[in-house]
mmCIF file of the protein (N, C-alpha, C, O) and its ligand, coordinates in Angstrom:
data_MODEL
# 
_entry.id   MODEL 
# 
loop_
_entity.id 
_entity.type 
_entity.pdbx_number_of_molecules 
1 polymer     1 
2 non-polymer 1 
# 
_entity_poly.entity_id                      1 
_entity_poly.type                           'polypeptide(L)' 
_entity_poly.nstd_linkage                   no 
_entity_poly.nstd_monomer                   no 
_entity_poly.pdbx_seq_one_letter_code       MRCDTCKKEVDEVMRVVVNKGYDRALARPMYNCRECFEKKEQTKRYNQAQTKDKP 
_entity_poly.pdbx_seq_one_letter_code_can   MRCDTCKKEVDEVMRVVVNKGYDRALARPMYNCRECFEKKEQTKRYNQAQTKDKP 
_entity_poly.pdbx_strand_id                 A 
# 
loop_
_entity_poly_seq.entity_id 
_entity_poly_seq.num 
_entity_poly_seq.mon_id 
_entity_poly_seq.hetero 
1 1  MET n 
1 2  ARG n 
1 3  CYS n 
1 4  ASP n 
1 5  THR n 
1 6  CYS n 
1 7  LYS n 
1 8  LYS n 
1 9  GLU n 
1 10 VAL n 
1 11 ASP n 
1 12 GLU n 
1 13 VAL n 
1 14 MET n 
1 15 ARG n 
1 16 VAL n 
1 17 VAL n 
1 18 VAL n 
1 19 ASN n 
1 20 LYS n 
1 21 GLY n 
1 22 TYR n 
1 23 ASP n 
1 24 ARG n 
1 25 ALA n 
1 26 LEU n 
1 27 ALA n 
1 28 ARG n 
1 29 PRO n 
1 30 MET n 
1 31 TYR n 
1 32 ASN n 
1 33 CYS n 
1 34 ARG n 
1 35 GLU n 
1 36 CYS n 
1 37 PHE n 
1 38 GLU n 
1 39 LYS n 
1 40 LYS n 
1 41 GLU n 
1 42 GLN n 
1 43 THR n 
1 44 LYS n 
1 45 ARG n 
1 46 TYR n 
1 47 ASN n 
1 48 GLN n 
1 49 ALA n 
1 50 GLN n 
1 51 THR n 
1 52 LYS n 
1 53 ASP n 
1 54 LYS n 
1 55 PRO n 
# 
loop_
_struct_asym.id 
_struct_asym.entity_id 
A 1 
B 2 
# 
loop_
_chem_comp.id 
_chem_comp.type 
_chem_comp.mon_nstd_flag 
ALA 'L-peptide linking' y 
ARG 'L-peptide linking' y 
ASN 'L-peptide linking' y 
ASP 'L-peptide linking' y 
CYS 'L-peptide linking' y 
GLN 'L-peptide linking' y 
GLU 'L-peptide linking' y 
GLY 'peptide linking'   y 
LEU 'L-peptide linking' y 
LYS 'L-peptide linking' y 
MET 'L-peptide linking' y 
PHE 'L-peptide linking' y 
PRO 'L-peptide linking' y 
THR 'L-peptide linking' y 
TYR 'L-peptide linking' y 
VAL 'L-peptide linking' y 
ZN  non-polymer         . 
# 
_pdbx_entity_nonpoly.entity_id   2 
_pdbx_entity_nonpoly.name        ? 
_pdbx_entity_nonpoly.comp_id     ZN 
# 
_pdbx_nonpoly_scheme.asym_id         B 
_pdbx_nonpoly_scheme.entity_id       2 
_pdbx_nonpoly_scheme.mon_id          ZN 
_pdbx_nonpoly_scheme.ndb_seq_num     1 
_pdbx_nonpoly_scheme.pdb_seq_num     101 
_pdbx_nonpoly_scheme.auth_seq_num    101 
_pdbx_nonpoly_scheme.pdb_mon_id      ZN 
_pdbx_nonpoly_scheme.auth_mon_id     ZN 
_pdbx_nonpoly_scheme.pdb_strand_id   A 
_pdbx_nonpoly_scheme.pdb_ins_code    . 
# 
loop_
_atom_site.group_PDB 
_atom_site.id 
_atom_site.type_symbol 
_atom_site.label_atom_id 
_atom_site.label_alt_id 
_atom_site.label_comp_id 
_atom_site.label_asym_id 
_atom_site.label_entity_id 
_atom_site.label_seq_id 
_atom_site.pdbx_PDB_ins_code 
_atom_site.Cartn_x 
_atom_site.Cartn_y 
_atom_site.Cartn_z 
_atom_site.occupancy 
_atom_site.B_iso_or_equiv 
_atom_site.pdbx_formal_charge 
_atom_site.auth_seq_id 
_atom_site.auth_comp_id 
_atom_site.auth_asym_id 
_atom_site.auth_atom_id 
_atom_site.pdbx_PDB_model_num 
ATOM   1   N  N  . MET A 1 1  ? 97.738  116.953 80.502  1.00 0.00 ? 1   MET A N  1 
ATOM   2   C  CA . MET A 1 1  ? 98.167  116.857 81.906  1.00 0.00 ? 1   MET A CA 1 
ATOM   3   C  C  . MET A 1 1  ? 99.657  117.126 82.019  1.00 0.00 ? 1   MET A C  1 
ATOM   4   O  O  . MET A 1 1  ? 100.399 117.081 81.037  1.00 0.00 ? 1   MET A O  1 
ATOM   5   N  N  . ARG A 1 2  ? 100.063 117.402 83.226  1.00 0.00 ? 2   ARG A N  1 
ATOM   6   C  CA . ARG A 1 2  ? 101.455 117.770 83.422  1.00 0.00 ? 2   ARG A CA 1 
ATOM   7   C  C  . ARG A 1 2  ? 102.189 116.703 84.246  1.00 0.00 ? 2   ARG A C  1 
ATOM   8   O  O  . ARG A 1 2  ? 101.646 116.138 85.195  1.00 0.00 ? 2   ARG A O  1 
ATOM   9   N  N  . CYS A 1 3  ? 103.411 116.455 83.858  1.00 0.00 ? 3   CYS A N  1 
ATOM   10  C  CA . CYS A 1 3  ? 104.253 115.510 84.590  1.00 0.00 ? 3   CYS A CA 1 
ATOM   11  C  C  . CYS A 1 3  ? 104.772 116.182 85.859  1.00 0.00 ? 3   CYS A C  1 
ATOM   12  O  O  . CYS A 1 3  ? 105.279 117.302 85.811  1.00 0.00 ? 3   CYS A O  1 
ATOM   13  N  N  . ASP A 1 4  ? 104.644 115.497 86.991  1.00 0.00 ? 4   ASP A N  1 
ATOM   14  C  CA . ASP A 1 4  ? 105.086 116.067 88.265  1.00 0.00 ? 4   ASP A CA 1 
ATOM   15  C  C  . ASP A 1 4  ? 106.601 116.072 88.406  1.00 0.00 ? 4   ASP A C  1 
ATOM   16  O  O  . ASP A 1 4  ? 107.149 116.784 89.248  1.00 0.00 ? 4   ASP A O  1 
ATOM   17  N  N  . THR A 1 5  ? 107.263 115.296 87.601  1.00 0.00 ? 5   THR A N  1 
ATOM   18  C  CA . THR A 1 5  ? 108.715 115.184 87.739  1.00 0.00 ? 5   THR A CA 1 
ATOM   19  C  C  . THR A 1 5  ? 109.444 116.189 86.847  1.00 0.00 ? 5   THR A C  1 
ATOM   20  O  O  . THR A 1 5  ? 110.285 116.951 87.325  1.00 0.00 ? 5   THR A O  1 
ATOM   21  N  N  . CYS A 1 6  ? 109.123 116.191 85.566  1.00 0.00 ? 6   CYS A N  1 
ATOM   22  C  CA . CYS A 1 6  ? 109.843 117.093 84.667  1.00 0.00 ? 6   CYS A CA 1 
ATOM   23  C  C  . CYS A 1 6  ? 108.999 118.322 84.293  1.00 0.00 ? 6   CYS A C  1 
ATOM   24  O  O  . CYS A 1 6  ? 109.461 119.214 83.582  1.00 0.00 ? 6   CYS A O  1 
ATOM   25  N  N  . LYS A 1 7  ? 107.748 118.347 84.790  1.00 0.00 ? 7   LYS A N  1 
ATOM   26  C  CA . LYS A 1 7  ? 106.842 119.490 84.590  1.00 0.00 ? 7   LYS A CA 1 
ATOM   27  C  C  . LYS A 1 7  ? 106.479 119.724 83.126  1.00 0.00 ? 7   LYS A C  1 
ATOM   28  O  O  . LYS A 1 7  ? 106.014 120.796 82.739  1.00 0.00 ? 7   LYS A O  1 
ATOM   29  N  N  . LYS A 1 8  ? 106.705 118.704 82.345  1.00 0.00 ? 8   LYS A N  1 
ATOM   30  C  CA . LYS A 1 8  ? 106.406 118.802 80.919  1.00 0.00 ? 8   LYS A CA 1 
ATOM   31  C  C  . LYS A 1 8  ? 104.922 118.516 80.701  1.00 0.00 ? 8   LYS A C  1 
ATOM   32  O  O  . LYS A 1 8  ? 104.329 117.662 81.361  1.00 0.00 ? 8   LYS A O  1 
ATOM   33  N  N  . GLU A 1 9  ? 104.349 119.248 79.764  1.00 0.00 ? 9   GLU A N  1 
ATOM   34  C  CA . GLU A 1 9  ? 102.956 119.012 79.415  1.00 0.00 ? 9   GLU A CA 1 
ATOM   35  C  C  . GLU A 1 9  ? 102.898 117.845 78.440  1.00 0.00 ? 9   GLU A C  1 
ATOM   36  O  O  . GLU A 1 9  ? 103.480 117.897 77.357  1.00 0.00 ? 9   GLU A O  1 
ATOM   37  N  N  . VAL A 1 10 ? 102.184 116.780 78.839  1.00 0.00 ? 10  VAL A N  1 
ATOM   38  C  CA . VAL A 1 10 ? 102.135 115.588 77.994  1.00 0.00 ? 10  VAL A CA 1 
ATOM   39  C  C  . VAL A 1 10 ? 100.698 115.106 77.803  1.00 0.00 ? 10  VAL A C  1 
ATOM   40  O  O  . VAL A 1 10 ? 99.811  115.431 78.592  1.00 0.00 ? 10  VAL A O  1 
ATOM   41  N  N  . ASP A 1 11 ? 100.487 114.337 76.757  1.00 0.00 ? 11  ASP A N  1 
ATOM   42  C  CA . ASP A 1 11 ? 99.147  113.824 76.452  1.00 0.00 ? 11  ASP A CA 1 
ATOM   43  C  C  . ASP A 1 11 ? 98.726  112.747 77.440  1.00 0.00 ? 11  ASP A C  1 
ATOM   44  O  O  . ASP A 1 11 ? 97.563  112.647 77.829  1.00 0.00 ? 11  ASP A O  1 
ATOM   45  N  N  . GLU A 1 12 ? 99.702  111.949 77.831  1.00 0.00 ? 12  GLU A N  1 
ATOM   46  C  CA . GLU A 1 12 ? 99.397  110.793 78.647  1.00 0.00 ? 12  GLU A CA 1 
ATOM   47  C  C  . GLU A 1 12 ? 100.306 110.774 79.882  1.00 0.00 ? 12  GLU A C  1 
ATOM   48  O  O  . GLU A 1 12 ? 101.528 110.865 79.765  1.00 0.00 ? 12  GLU A O  1 
ATOM   49  N  N  . VAL A 1 13 ? 99.703  110.657 81.048  1.00 0.00 ? 13  VAL A N  1 
ATOM   50  C  CA . VAL A 1 13 ? 100.502 110.568 82.264  1.00 0.00 ? 13  VAL A CA 1 
ATOM   51  C  C  . VAL A 1 13 ? 100.160 109.276 83.001  1.00 0.00 ? 13  VAL A C  1 
ATOM   52  O  O  . VAL A 1 13 ? 99.066  108.727 82.872  1.00 0.00 ? 13  VAL A O  1 
ATOM   53  N  N  . MET A 1 14 ? 101.113 108.824 83.760  1.00 0.00 ? 14  MET A N  1 
ATOM   54  C  CA . MET A 1 14 ? 100.930 107.622 84.555  1.00 0.00 ? 14  MET A CA 1 
ATOM   55  C  C  . MET A 1 14 ? 100.910 107.985 86.029  1.00 0.00 ? 14  MET A C  1 
ATOM   56  O  O  . MET A 1 14 ? 101.711 108.800 86.490  1.00 0.00 ? 14  MET A O  1 
ATOM   57  N  N  . ARG A 1 15 ? 100.008 107.388 86.751  1.00 0.00 ? 15  ARG A N  1 
ATOM   58  C  CA . ARG A 1 15 ? 99.917  107.649 88.175  1.00 0.00 ? 15  ARG A CA 1 
ATOM   59  C  C  . ARG A 1 15 ? 100.932 106.760 88.886  1.00 0.00 ? 15  ARG A C  1 
ATOM   60  O  O  . ARG A 1 15 ? 100.919 105.537 88.753  1.00 0.00 ? 15  ARG A O  1 
ATOM   61  N  N  . VAL A 1 16 ? 101.799 107.405 89.635  1.00 0.00 ? 16  VAL A N  1 
ATOM   62  C  CA . VAL A 1 16 ? 102.830 106.672 90.354  1.00 0.00 ? 16  VAL A CA 1 
ATOM   63  C  C  . VAL A 1 16 ? 102.679 106.959 91.841  1.00 0.00 ? 16  VAL A C  1 
ATOM   64  O  O  . VAL A 1 16 ? 102.625 108.117 92.255  1.00 0.00 ? 16  VAL A O  1 
ATOM   65  N  N  . VAL A 1 17 ? 102.613 105.914 92.631  1.00 0.00 ? 17  VAL A N  1 
ATOM   66  C  CA . VAL A 1 17 ? 102.566 106.120 94.070  1.00 0.00 ? 17  VAL A CA 1 
ATOM   67  C  C  . VAL A 1 17 ? 103.967 105.940 94.620  1.00 0.00 ? 17  VAL A C  1 
ATOM   68  O  O  . VAL A 1 17 ? 104.560 104.863 94.553  1.00 0.00 ? 17  VAL A O  1 
ATOM   69  N  N  . VAL A 1 18 ? 104.468 107.026 95.163  1.00 0.00 ? 18  VAL A N  1 
ATOM   70  C  CA . VAL A 1 18 ? 105.813 106.995 95.721  1.00 0.00 ? 18  VAL A CA 1 
ATOM   71  C  C  . VAL A 1 18 ? 105.713 106.525 97.161  1.00 0.00 ? 18  VAL A C  1 
ATOM   72  O  O  . VAL A 1 18 ? 105.203 107.233 98.030  1.00 0.00 ? 18  VAL A O  1 
ATOM   73  N  N  . ASN A 1 19 ? 106.198 105.344 97.393  1.00 0.00 ? 19  ASN A N  1 
ATOM   74  C  CA . ASN A 1 19 ? 106.096 104.773 98.730  1.00 0.00 ? 19  ASN A CA 1 
ATOM   75  C  C  . ASN A 1 19 ? 107.492 104.606 99.332  1.00 0.00 ? 19  ASN A C  1 
ATOM   76  O  O  . ASN A 1 19 ? 108.261 103.724 98.949  1.00 0.00 ? 19  ASN A O  1 
ATOM   77  N  N  . LYS A 1 20 ? 107.779 105.467 100.268 1.00 0.00 ? 20  LYS A N  1 
ATOM   78  C  CA . LYS A 1 20 ? 109.108 105.427 100.870 1.00 0.00 ? 20  LYS A CA 1 
ATOM   79  C  C  . LYS A 1 20 ? 109.174 104.434 102.024 1.00 0.00 ? 20  LYS A C  1 
ATOM   80  O  O  . LYS A 1 20 ? 110.260 104.114 102.507 1.00 0.00 ? 20  LYS A O  1 
ATOM   81  N  N  . GLY A 1 21 ? 108.022 103.946 102.466 1.00 0.00 ? 21  GLY A N  1 
ATOM   82  C  CA . GLY A 1 21 ? 108.016 102.929 103.507 1.00 0.00 ? 21  GLY A CA 1 
ATOM   83  C  C  . GLY A 1 21 ? 108.149 103.500 104.894 1.00 0.00 ? 21  GLY A C  1 
ATOM   84  O  O  . GLY A 1 21 ? 107.272 103.319 105.739 1.00 0.00 ? 21  GLY A O  1 
ATOM   85  N  N  . TYR A 1 22 ? 109.235 104.182 105.127 1.00 0.00 ? 22  TYR A N  1 
ATOM   86  C  CA . TYR A 1 22 ? 109.494 104.688 106.471 1.00 0.00 ? 22  TYR A CA 1 
ATOM   87  C  C  . TYR A 1 22 ? 108.721 105.962 106.783 1.00 0.00 ? 22  TYR A C  1 
ATOM   88  O  O  . TYR A 1 22 ? 108.578 106.325 107.950 1.00 0.00 ? 22  TYR A O  1 
ATOM   89  N  N  . ASP A 1 23 ? 108.232 106.629 105.779 1.00 0.00 ? 23  ASP A N  1 
ATOM   90  C  CA . ASP A 1 23 ? 107.494 107.871 105.998 1.00 0.00 ? 23  ASP A CA 1 
ATOM   91  C  C  . ASP A 1 23 ? 106.228 107.899 105.149 1.00 0.00 ? 23  ASP A C  1 
ATOM   92  O  O  . ASP A 1 23 ? 106.277 108.031 103.926 1.00 0.00 ? 23  ASP A O  1 
ATOM   93  N  N  . ARG A 1 24 ? 105.112 107.773 105.823 1.00 0.00 ? 24  ARG A N  1 
ATOM   94  C  CA . ARG A 1 24 ? 103.841 107.696 105.119 1.00 0.00 ? 24  ARG A CA 1 
ATOM   95  C  C  . ARG A 1 24 ? 103.496 108.997 104.407 1.00 0.00 ? 24  ARG A C  1 
ATOM   96  O  O  . ARG A 1 24 ? 102.772 108.996 103.412 1.00 0.00 ? 24  ARG A O  1 
ATOM   97  N  N  . ALA A 1 25 ? 104.013 110.095 104.917 1.00 0.00 ? 25  ALA A N  1 
ATOM   98  C  CA . ALA A 1 25 ? 103.717 111.386 104.310 1.00 0.00 ? 25  ALA A CA 1 
ATOM   99  C  C  . ALA A 1 25 ? 104.282 111.479 102.897 1.00 0.00 ? 25  ALA A C  1 
ATOM   100 O  O  . ALA A 1 25 ? 103.821 112.265 102.070 1.00 0.00 ? 25  ALA A O  1 
ATOM   101 N  N  . LEU A 1 26 ? 105.286 110.658 102.649 1.00 0.00 ? 26  LEU A N  1 
ATOM   102 C  CA . LEU A 1 26 ? 105.917 110.697 101.339 1.00 0.00 ? 26  LEU A CA 1 
ATOM   103 C  C  . LEU A 1 26 ? 105.224 109.769 100.346 1.00 0.00 ? 26  LEU A C  1 
ATOM   104 O  O  . LEU A 1 26 ? 105.510 109.796 99.149  1.00 0.00 ? 26  LEU A O  1 
ATOM   105 N  N  . ALA A 1 27 ? 104.307 108.948 100.862 1.00 0.00 ? 27  ALA A N  1 
ATOM   106 C  CA . ALA A 1 27 ? 103.572 108.050 99.974  1.00 0.00 ? 27  ALA A CA 1 
ATOM   107 C  C  . ALA A 1 27 ? 102.402 108.803 99.372  1.00 0.00 ? 27  ALA A C  1 
ATOM   108 O  O  . ALA A 1 27 ? 101.310 108.834 99.939  1.00 0.00 ? 27  ALA A O  1 
ATOM   109 N  N  . ARG A 1 28 ? 102.637 109.402 98.232  1.00 0.00 ? 28  ARG A N  1 
ATOM   110 C  CA . ARG A 1 28 ? 101.589 110.188 97.595  1.00 0.00 ? 28  ARG A CA 1 
ATOM   111 C  C  . ARG A 1 28 ? 101.600 109.924 96.098  1.00 0.00 ? 28  ARG A C  1 
ATOM   112 O  O  . ARG A 1 28 ? 102.639 109.625 95.510  1.00 0.00 ? 28  ARG A O  1 
ATOM   113 N  N  . PRO A 1 29 ? 100.443 110.038 95.502  1.00 0.00 ? 29  PRO A N  1 
ATOM   114 C  CA . PRO A 1 29 ? 100.379 109.793 94.069  1.00 0.00 ? 29  PRO A CA 1 
ATOM   115 C  C  . PRO A 1 29 ? 100.991 110.930 93.281  1.00 0.00 ? 29  PRO A C  1 
ATOM   116 O  O  . PRO A 1 29 ? 100.842 112.102 93.627  1.00 0.00 ? 29  PRO A O  1 
ATOM   117 N  N  . MET A 1 30 ? 101.674 110.568 92.229  1.00 0.00 ? 30  MET A N  1 
ATOM   118 C  CA . MET A 1 30 ? 102.276 111.559 91.348  1.00 0.00 ? 30  MET A CA 1 
ATOM   119 C  C  . MET A 1 30 ? 101.907 111.199 89.920  1.00 0.00 ? 30  MET A C  1 
ATOM   120 O  O  . MET A 1 30 ? 101.616 110.044 89.609  1.00 0.00 ? 30  MET A O  1 
ATOM   121 N  N  . TYR A 1 31 ? 101.924 112.186 89.075  1.00 0.00 ? 31  TYR A N  1 
ATOM   122 C  CA . TYR A 1 31 ? 101.640 111.935 87.666  1.00 0.00 ? 31  TYR A CA 1 
ATOM   123 C  C  . TYR A 1 31 ? 102.906 112.146 86.861  1.00 0.00 ? 31  TYR A C  1 
ATOM   124 O  O  . TYR A 1 31 ? 103.490 113.229 86.843  1.00 0.00 ? 31  TYR A O  1 
ATOM   125 N  N  . ASN A 1 32 ? 103.303 111.093 86.208  1.00 0.00 ? 32  ASN A N  1 
ATOM   126 C  CA . ASN A 1 32 ? 104.544 111.126 85.459  1.00 0.00 ? 32  ASN A CA 1 
ATOM   127 C  C  . ASN A 1 32 ? 104.306 110.819 83.994  1.00 0.00 ? 32  ASN A C  1 
ATOM   128 O  O  . ASN A 1 32 ? 103.434 110.022 83.650  1.00 0.00 ? 32  ASN A O  1 
ATOM   129 N  N  . CYS A 1 33 ? 105.077 111.449 83.144  1.00 0.00 ? 33  CYS A N  1 
ATOM   130 C  CA . CYS A 1 33 ? 105.053 111.089 81.732  1.00 0.00 ? 33  CYS A CA 1 
ATOM   131 C  C  . CYS A 1 33 ? 105.746 109.726 81.594  1.00 0.00 ? 33  CYS A C  1 
ATOM   132 O  O  . CYS A 1 33 ? 106.375 109.226 82.526  1.00 0.00 ? 33  CYS A O  1 
ATOM   133 N  N  . ARG A 1 34 ? 105.609 109.157 80.413  1.00 0.00 ? 34  ARG A N  1 
ATOM   134 C  CA . ARG A 1 34 ? 106.152 107.814 80.219  1.00 0.00 ? 34  ARG A CA 1 
ATOM   135 C  C  . ARG A 1 34 ? 107.654 107.762 80.516  1.00 0.00 ? 34  ARG A C  1 
ATOM   136 O  O  . ARG A 1 34 ? 108.157 106.807 81.109  1.00 0.00 ? 34  ARG A O  1 
ATOM   137 N  N  . GLU A 1 35 ? 108.335 108.789 80.099  1.00 0.00 ? 35  GLU A N  1 
ATOM   138 C  CA . GLU A 1 35 ? 109.782 108.847 80.284  1.00 0.00 ? 35  GLU A CA 1 
ATOM   139 C  C  . GLU A 1 35 ? 110.164 108.776 81.762  1.00 0.00 ? 35  GLU A C  1 
ATOM   140 O  O  . GLU A 1 35 ? 110.996 107.963 82.165  1.00 0.00 ? 35  GLU A O  1 
ATOM   141 N  N  . CYS A 1 36 ? 109.539 109.644 82.559  1.00 0.00 ? 36  CYS A N  1 
ATOM   142 C  CA . CYS A 1 36 ? 109.833 109.704 83.989  1.00 0.00 ? 36  CYS A CA 1 
ATOM   143 C  C  . CYS A 1 36 ? 109.326 108.449 84.692  1.00 0.00 ? 36  CYS A C  1 
ATOM   144 O  O  . CYS A 1 36 ? 109.933 107.971 85.650  1.00 0.00 ? 36  CYS A O  1 
ATOM   145 N  N  . PHE A 1 37 ? 108.208 107.925 84.203  1.00 0.00 ? 37  PHE A N  1 
ATOM   146 C  CA . PHE A 1 37 ? 107.645 106.713 84.788  1.00 0.00 ? 37  PHE A CA 1 
ATOM   147 C  C  . PHE A 1 37 ? 108.648 105.567 84.661  1.00 0.00 ? 37  PHE A C  1 
ATOM   148 O  O  . PHE A 1 37 ? 108.907 104.851 85.628  1.00 0.00 ? 37  PHE A O  1 
ATOM   149 N  N  . GLU A 1 38 ? 109.199 105.401 83.487  1.00 0.00 ? 38  GLU A N  1 
ATOM   150 C  CA . GLU A 1 38 ? 110.157 104.326 83.258  1.00 0.00 ? 38  GLU A CA 1 
ATOM   151 C  C  . GLU A 1 38 ? 111.400 104.527 84.110  1.00 0.00 ? 38  GLU A C  1 
ATOM   152 O  O  . GLU A 1 38 ? 111.967 103.568 84.635  1.00 0.00 ? 38  GLU A O  1 
ATOM   153 N  N  . LYS A 1 39 ? 111.814 105.771 84.243  1.00 0.00 ? 39  LYS A N  1 
ATOM   154 C  CA . LYS A 1 39 ? 112.979 106.095 85.065  1.00 0.00 ? 39  LYS A CA 1 
ATOM   155 C  C  . LYS A 1 39 ? 112.718 105.696 86.511  1.00 0.00 ? 39  LYS A C  1 
ATOM   156 O  O  . LYS A 1 39 ? 113.573 105.114 87.180  1.00 0.00 ? 39  LYS A O  1 
ATOM   157 N  N  . LYS A 1 40 ? 111.506 106.026 86.981  1.00 0.00 ? 40  LYS A N  1 
ATOM   158 C  CA . LYS A 1 40 ? 111.112 105.698 88.357  1.00 0.00 ? 40  LYS A CA 1 
ATOM   159 C  C  . LYS A 1 40 ? 111.062 104.198 88.565  1.00 0.00 ? 40  LYS A C  1 
ATOM   160 O  O  . LYS A 1 40 ? 111.505 103.682 89.591  1.00 0.00 ? 40  LYS A O  1 
ATOM   161 N  N  . GLU A 1 41 ? 110.515 103.504 87.574  1.00 0.00 ? 41  GLU A N  1 
ATOM   162 C  CA . GLU A 1 41 ? 110.411 102.058 87.674  1.00 0.00 ? 41  GLU A CA 1 
ATOM   163 C  C  . GLU A 1 41 ? 111.795 101.432 87.786  1.00 0.00 ? 41  GLU A C  1 
ATOM   164 O  O  . GLU A 1 41 ? 112.007 100.494 88.554  1.00 0.00 ? 41  GLU A O  1 
ATOM   165 N  N  . GLN A 1 42 ? 112.718 101.960 87.020  1.00 0.00 ? 42  GLN A N  1 
ATOM   166 C  CA . GLN A 1 42 ? 114.089 101.451 87.056  1.00 0.00 ? 42  GLN A CA 1 
ATOM   167 C  C  . GLN A 1 42 ? 114.713 101.705 88.418  1.00 0.00 ? 42  GLN A C  1 
ATOM   168 O  O  . GLN A 1 42 ? 115.375 100.834 88.982  1.00 0.00 ? 42  GLN A O  1 
ATOM   169 N  N  . THR A 1 43 ? 114.496 102.910 88.943  1.00 0.00 ? 43  THR A N  1 
ATOM   170 C  CA . THR A 1 43 ? 115.035 103.260 90.254  1.00 0.00 ? 43  THR A CA 1 
ATOM   171 C  C  . THR A 1 43 ? 114.430 102.372 91.333  1.00 0.00 ? 43  THR A C  1 
ATOM   172 O  O  . THR A 1 43 ? 115.117 101.920 92.249  1.00 0.00 ? 43  THR A O  1 
ATOM   173 N  N  . LYS A 1 44 ? 113.131 102.134 91.203  1.00 0.00 ? 44  LYS A N  1 
ATOM   174 C  CA . LYS A 1 44 ? 112.430 101.303 92.173  1.00 0.00 ? 44  LYS A CA 1 
ATOM   175 C  C  . LYS A 1 44 ? 113.023 99.906  92.176  1.00 0.00 ? 44  LYS A C  1 
ATOM   176 O  O  . LYS A 1 44 ? 113.318 99.337  93.226  1.00 0.00 ? 44  LYS A O  1 
ATOM   177 N  N  . ARG A 1 45 ? 113.192 99.367  90.975  1.00 0.00 ? 45  ARG A N  1 
ATOM   178 C  CA . ARG A 1 45 ? 113.739 98.027  90.845  1.00 0.00 ? 45  ARG A CA 1 
ATOM   179 C  C  . ARG A 1 45 ? 115.149 97.972  91.416  1.00 0.00 ? 45  ARG A C  1 
ATOM   180 O  O  . ARG A 1 45 ? 115.530 97.002  92.071  1.00 0.00 ? 45  ARG A O  1 
ATOM   181 N  N  . TYR A 1 46 ? 115.916 99.026  91.158  1.00 0.00 ? 46  TYR A N  1 
ATOM   182 C  CA . TYR A 1 46 ? 117.285 99.107  91.645  1.00 0.00 ? 46  TYR A CA 1 
ATOM   183 C  C  . TYR A 1 46 ? 117.293 99.158  93.173  1.00 0.00 ? 46  TYR A C  1 
ATOM   184 O  O  . TYR A 1 46 ? 118.069 98.459  93.823  1.00 0.00 ? 46  TYR A O  1 
ATOM   185 N  N  . ASN A 1 47 ? 116.418 99.997  93.736  1.00 0.00 ? 47  ASN A N  1 
ATOM   186 C  CA . ASN A 1 47 ? 116.348 100.134 95.187  1.00 0.00 ? 47  ASN A CA 1 
ATOM   187 C  C  . ASN A 1 47 ? 115.921 98.835  95.846  1.00 0.00 ? 47  ASN A C  1 
ATOM   188 O  O  . ASN A 1 47 ? 116.446 98.466  96.897  1.00 0.00 ? 47  ASN A O  1 
ATOM   189 N  N  . GLN A 1 48 ? 114.978 98.146  95.239  1.00 0.00 ? 48  GLN A N  1 
ATOM   190 C  CA . GLN A 1 48 ? 114.522 96.888  95.803  1.00 0.00 ? 48  GLN A CA 1 
ATOM   191 C  C  . GLN A 1 48 ? 115.656 95.864  95.792  1.00 0.00 ? 48  GLN A C  1 
ATOM   192 O  O  . GLN A 1 48 ? 115.817 95.087  96.733  1.00 0.00 ? 48  GLN A O  1 
ATOM   193 N  N  . ALA A 1 49 ? 116.420 95.876  94.735  1.00 0.00 ? 49  ALA A N  1 
ATOM   194 C  CA . ALA A 1 49 ? 117.547 94.958  94.641  1.00 0.00 ? 49  ALA A CA 1 
ATOM   195 C  C  . ALA A 1 49 ? 118.588 95.300  95.691  1.00 0.00 ? 49  ALA A C  1 
ATOM   196 O  O  . ALA A 1 49 ? 119.246 94.422  96.249  1.00 0.00 ? 49  ALA A O  1 
ATOM   197 N  N  . GLN A 1 50 ? 118.726 96.608  95.951  1.00 0.00 ? 50  GLN A N  1 
ATOM   198 C  CA . GLN A 1 50 ? 119.717 97.055  96.929  1.00 0.00 ? 50  GLN A CA 1 
ATOM   199 C  C  . GLN A 1 50 ? 119.302 96.723  98.356  1.00 0.00 ? 50  GLN A C  1 
ATOM   200 O  O  . GLN A 1 50 ? 120.141 96.345  99.174  1.00 0.00 ? 50  GLN A O  1 
ATOM   201 N  N  . THR A 1 51 ? 118.019 96.860  98.661  1.00 0.00 ? 51  THR A N  1 
ATOM   202 C  CA . THR A 1 51 ? 117.556 96.681  100.033 1.00 0.00 ? 51  THR A CA 1 
ATOM   203 C  C  . THR A 1 51 ? 117.314 95.215  100.358 1.00 0.00 ? 51  THR A C  1 
ATOM   204 O  O  . THR A 1 51 ? 117.161 94.852  101.524 1.00 0.00 ? 51  THR A O  1 
ATOM   205 N  N  . LYS A 1 52 ? 117.279 94.395  99.357  1.00 0.00 ? 52  LYS A N  1 
ATOM   206 C  CA . LYS A 1 52 ? 116.947 92.977  99.554  1.00 0.00 ? 52  LYS A CA 1 
ATOM   207 C  C  . LYS A 1 52 ? 117.900 92.304  100.534 1.00 0.00 ? 52  LYS A C  1 
ATOM   208 O  O  . LYS A 1 52 ? 117.481 91.487  101.355 1.00 0.00 ? 52  LYS A O  1 
ATOM   209 N  N  . ASP A 1 53 ? 119.174 92.648  100.448 1.00 0.00 ? 53  ASP A N  1 
ATOM   210 C  CA . ASP A 1 53 ? 120.172 91.985  101.264 1.00 0.00 ? 53  ASP A CA 1 
ATOM   211 C  C  . ASP A 1 53 ? 120.323 92.582  102.665 1.00 0.00 ? 53  ASP A C  1 
ATOM   212 O  O  . ASP A 1 53 ? 121.008 92.030  103.526 1.00 0.00 ? 53  ASP A O  1 
ATOM   213 N  N  . LYS A 1 54 ? 119.663 93.726  102.866 1.00 0.00 ? 54  LYS A N  1 
ATOM   214 C  CA . LYS A 1 54 ? 119.768 94.366  104.174 1.00 0.00 ? 54  LYS A CA 1 
ATOM   215 C  C  . LYS A 1 54 ? 118.839 93.697  105.184 1.00 0.00 ? 54  LYS A C  1 
ATOM   216 O  O  . LYS A 1 54 ? 117.787 93.180  104.806 1.00 0.00 ? 54  LYS A O  1 
ATOM   217 N  N  . PRO A 1 55 ? 119.210 93.700  106.445 1.00 0.00 ? 55  PRO A N  1 
ATOM   218 C  CA . PRO A 1 55 ? 118.363 93.076  107.472 1.00 0.00 ? 55  PRO A CA 1 
ATOM   219 C  C  . PRO A 1 55 ? 117.049 93.815  107.703 1.00 0.00 ? 55  PRO A C  1 
ATOM   220 O  O  . PRO A 1 55 ? 116.245 93.399  108.537 1.00 0.00 ? 55  PRO A O  1 
HETATM 221 ZN ZN . ZN  B 2 .  ? 108.265 113.668 82.998  1.00 0.00 2 101 ZN  A ZN 1 
# 
């Protein structure tokens, strides 16, 4: 299978649902290799930490 982020052909991909919240059209499943998956998870965690204090 192919990673949707880096387009690399990998043995194992993870399904990631990108949920932007404000735009449902952007909430779509993506297939990421482990590397990109971890990167996304980190970004997600970072974004959640950032938005937590906002009203
Ligand atoms: Zn990748």
